[in-house]
C-alpha positions in Angstrom: 0.0 0.0 0.0 1.4 3.4 -1.0 2.0 6.1 1.6 -0.6 8.3 -0.2 -3.2 5.6 0.2 -2.5 5.1 3.9 -2.9 8.8 4.5 -6.6 8.7 3.7 -9.6 7.9 5.9 -12.5 6.2 4.0 -16.0 7.4 5.0 -17.9 4.8 6.9 -21.0 3.6 5.1 -23.3 4.8 7.8 -22.3 8.5 7.5 -25.2 10.5 6.1 -24.1 12.6 3.1 -27.5 13.1 1.4 -28.7 15.9 3.6 -31.4 17.4 1.4 -34.5 18.1 3.5 -32.7 17.1 6.7 -31.5 19.2 9.7 -27.8 19.8 9.2 -25.0 21.0 11.5 -25.2 24.4 10.0 -29.0 24.6 10.3 -29.0 23.6 13.9 -26.4 26.2 14.9 -27.7 28.8 12.4 -24.2 29.2 11.1 -25.4 31.4 8.2 -26.5 34.0 10.7 -23.7 33.5 13.1 -20.9 33.7 10.6 -22.3 36.6 8.7 -22.5 38.7 11.9 -18.9 39.9 11.7 -19.1 43.1 9.7 -15.9 45.2 9.9 -16.5 48.9 9.4 -13.1 50.1 8.5 -12.6 50.9 4.8 -10.8 49.2 3.4 -11.4 46.5 6.1 -8.4 46.4 8.4 -7.0 42.9 9.0 -7.2 43.1 12.8 -10.8 44.4 13.1 -12.2 40.9 12.7 -10.2 39.7 15.8 -11.7 42.6 17.8 -15.3 41.7 16.6 -15.0 38.0 17.2 -13.4 38.5 20.6 -16.4 40.5 21.8 -19.0 38.4 20.1 -17.7 35.2 21.7 -17.5 36.9 25.1 -21.2 37.8 24.7 -22.0 34.1 23.9 -20.2 32.9 27.0 -22.0 35.6 29.1 -25.3 34.4 27.7 -24.5 30.9 29.0 -23.3 32.4 32.4 -26.6 34.2 32.8 -28.5 31.0 32.0 -26.5 29.0 34.5 -26.6 31.5 37.4 -30.3 32.0 36.9 -30.7 28.2 37.3 -28.6 28.4 40.5 -30.9 31.1 41.9 -34.0 28.9 41.3 -32.3 26.0 43.2 -31.5 28.3 46.1 -35.1 29.6 46.1 -36.2 26.0 46.4 -33.8 25.3 49.2 -31.9 22.8 47.1 -28.3 23.8 47.3 -26.6 20.6 46.2 -27.8 20.6 42.6 -26.5 24.1 42.2 -22.9 22.9 43.0 -22.8 21.1 39.7 -23.8 24.3 37.9 -21.1 26.3 39.8 -18.5 23.8 38.4 -19.7 24.7 34.9 -19.7 28.4 35.8 -16.1 28.1 36.8 -15.1 26.7 33.4 -17.1 29.4 31.5 -15.3 32.1 33.6 -12.0 30.5 32.7 -12.8 30.8 29.0 -13.7 34.4 29.4 -10.5 35.1 31.3 -8.3 33.3 28.7 -9.9 35.1 25.8 -8.1 38.3 26.8 -4.8 36.7 25.8 -6.0 36.5 22.2 -7.0 40.2 22.2 -3.6 41.1 23.7 -2.0 40.1 20.4 -3.6 43.3 19.0 -0.9 46.0 19.2 -1.6 49.7 19.9 -0.8 50.7 16.3 -3.1 48.0 14.9 -6.0 49.0 17.1 -5.6 52.7 16.2 -6.1 51.8 12.5 -9.8 51.1 13.1 -10.7 52.4 16.6 -12.5 55.4 15.2 -15.0 53.1 13.5 -16.4 52.2 17.0 -17.8 55.7 17.5 -19.2 55.6 21.1 -19.5 51.8 21.2 -18.1 50.5 24.5 -18.2 47.4 26.6 -20.0 49.4 29.2 -23.0 49.2 27.0 -23.1 45.3 27.1 -26.5 44.6 28.6 -25.4 41.0 29.3 -22.5 42.2 31.4 -24.9 44.4 33.3 -27.3 41.5 33.7 -24.5 39.4 35.2 -23.6 42.2 37.7 -27.2 42.5 38.7 -27.5 38.7 39.2 -24.4 38.8 41.3 -25.7 41.7 43.4 -23.9 44.8 42.1 -27.1 47.0 41.7 -26.9 50.4 40.2 -30.0 52.0 38.6 -27.8 54.6 36.9 -26.3 51.7 34.8 -29.6 51.4 33.0 -29.1 54.7 31.2 -27.4 53.3 28.0 -30.4 50.9 27.5 -33.4 53.2 27.9 -33.8 53.4 24.1 -34.0 49.6 23.8 -37.4 48.7 25.3 -37.1 44.9 25.7 -33.5 45.1 27.1 -34.3 47.9 29.5 -37.4 46.0 30.8 -35.3 42.8 31.4 -32.6 44.7 33.2 -35.2 46.6 35.3 -36.6 43.2 36.3 -33.2 42.0 37.4 -32.5 45.2 39.2 -35.7 44.8 41.2 -35.1 41.1 42.0 -32.9 39.6 44.7 -29.5 38.7 43.5 -27.9 35.3 44.1 -26.4 36.4 47.4 -29.7 37.9 48.6 -31.4 34.6 47.8 -28.7 32.7 49.7 -29.3 34.9 52.8 -33.0 34.3 52.5 -32.3 30.6 52.3 -30.2 30.7 55.4 -33.0 32.6 57.2 -35.5 29.8 56.2 -33.0 27.3 57.6 -33.1 29.0 61.0 -29.9 31.2 60.8 -30.1 34.6 62.4 -30.1 36.7 59.2 -31.5 40.2 60.0 -34.9 41.1 58.7 -33.3 44.1 56.8 -31.4 41.6 54.7 -34.4 39.2 54.0 -36.8 41.9 52.7 -35.5 45.1 51.4 -35.4 47.4 48.3 -33.5 45.1 46.0 -32.7 48.0 43.7 -30.3 49.4 46.2 -26.7 48.3 46.6 -26.1 45.6 49.2 -24.8 46.9 52.6 -22.6 44.6 54.7 -23.9 43.5 58.1 -22.0 42.4 61.2 -24.9 40.1 62.0 -24.6 38.4 58.6 -20.9 38.1 59.1 -21.5 36.4 62.5 -23.8 33.9 60.8 -21.0 33.0 58.4 -18.5 32.8 61.3 -20.6 30.1 62.9 -21.0 28.2 59.6 -17.2 28.3 59.1 -16.5 27.2 62.6 -18.7 24.1 62.3 -18.5 23.0 58.7 -19.7 19.5 59.5 -23.0 20.8 60.9 -23.5 23.3 58.1 -21.8 21.6 55.2 -24.1 22.6 52.4 -24.1 26.3 53.5 -20.4 26.2 53.9 -20.0 24.7 50.4 -22.2 27.4 48.9 -20.2 30.1 50.7 -17.0 28.7 49.0 -18.7 28.4 45.6 -19.7 32.1 45.8 -16.2 33.2 46.8 -14.8 31.2 43.9 -17.2 32.9 41.5 -16.4 36.4 42.8 -12.7 35.8 42.7 -12.8 34.7 39.1 -15.0 37.6 38.2 -12.5 40.0 39.7 -9.7 38.3 37.9 -11.6 38.8 34.7 -12.1 42.5 35.5 -8.4 42.8 36.2 -7.4 41.1 33.0 -9.7 43.4 31.1 -8.2 46.4 32.7 -4.6 45.2 31.9 -5.6 44.4 28.3 -7.0 47.9 27.9 -3.9 49.5 29.5 -1.7 47.4 27.1 -3.5 48.5 24.0 -4.6 52.1 24.6 -2.7 53.1 27.7 -4.6 55.8 29.6 -6.6 57.2 26.8 -10.3 57.9 27.3 -12.6 55.0 26.5 -14.7 55.1 23.4 -17.9 55.3 25.5 -16.6 58.4 27.3 -15.2 56.9 30.5 -11.7 57.6 31.8 -10.7 54.2 30.5 -8.3 52.3 32.8 -9.1 54.6 35.8 -12.8 53.7 35.5 -12.1 50.0 35.2 -9.7 50.1 38.2 -12.6 51.4 40.4 -14.6 48.2 39.7 -11.9 46.2 41.4 -12.9 47.7 44.7 -16.5 46.4 44.4 -17.5 43.3 46.4 -20.5 41.1 45.6 -20.4 39.1 48.8 -18.7 41.3 51.4 -19.3 39.2 54.5 -17.8 36.1 52.9 -14.6 38.0 52.7 -14.9 39.7 56.1 -15.4 36.4 57.9 -11.9 35.2 56.9 -10.4 38.0 59.1 -12.8 37.2 62.0 -12.0 33.5 62.2 -9.7 32.3 65.0 -7.9 29.0 65.5 -10.1 26.4 67.3 -9.6 25.9 71.0 -7.3 23.0 71.9 -8.5 20.4 74.3 -7.1 20.8 77.8 -3.9 18.9 78.4 -2.8 19.0 74.7 
């Protein structure tokens, strides 16, 4: 047998090749729509603009899946079923990793290459990503001023308004803990969900008791750690975004009118689940038995 003949894989007889009238891979994924959605605006099209578009479109797809998964987690918490949410959090972790790693692709865009087409963005900015805003609302970072860029898009504005007025995942966890008999203050079980969350020493004390007796409160403890994992990865994503922006445009003003890197840096000081970070400082070593 010749080397050329060996370097060929024959199609198996069961493989369907007559696809007329059948659902195809392209049909199912609507690839005609998906792959025609990259429309560079630079004239003539600059080579690197496609990278910029694909980077942000794929990020939006991953964010869509994150919203889907975190919404399911919230429903499980509302039903007092924490364990099924842990599997979802494992998936959330991998999605967040994909979002984080994507920045390395965009970082291959040099400052000079980006300047070739940056003007075509006009005032378009990641700040205007309604899915990013939905993620922040689901995780508890509420800010009604952030609805401003979406007031002209009725359906999007209504959905963000709904999320703004609904308990976030941390709120729902605190409500779950209250139902389980933990001493969560009433002010954190029923409140104006549109307002930013305010940390509570009483909530921190509840977490201290959970962390000091993990065997008794294992599911609650596991949920605490899943939430901390999620916030840490979100902050790393924010940080990587800031560093990518600094690498490509330095300290220029953002296309959307923000201060750019300075504005992104401020987000690193925000906390979704503050008492879960505070409790680490409050924990003390367990008492040793007498005589040891």
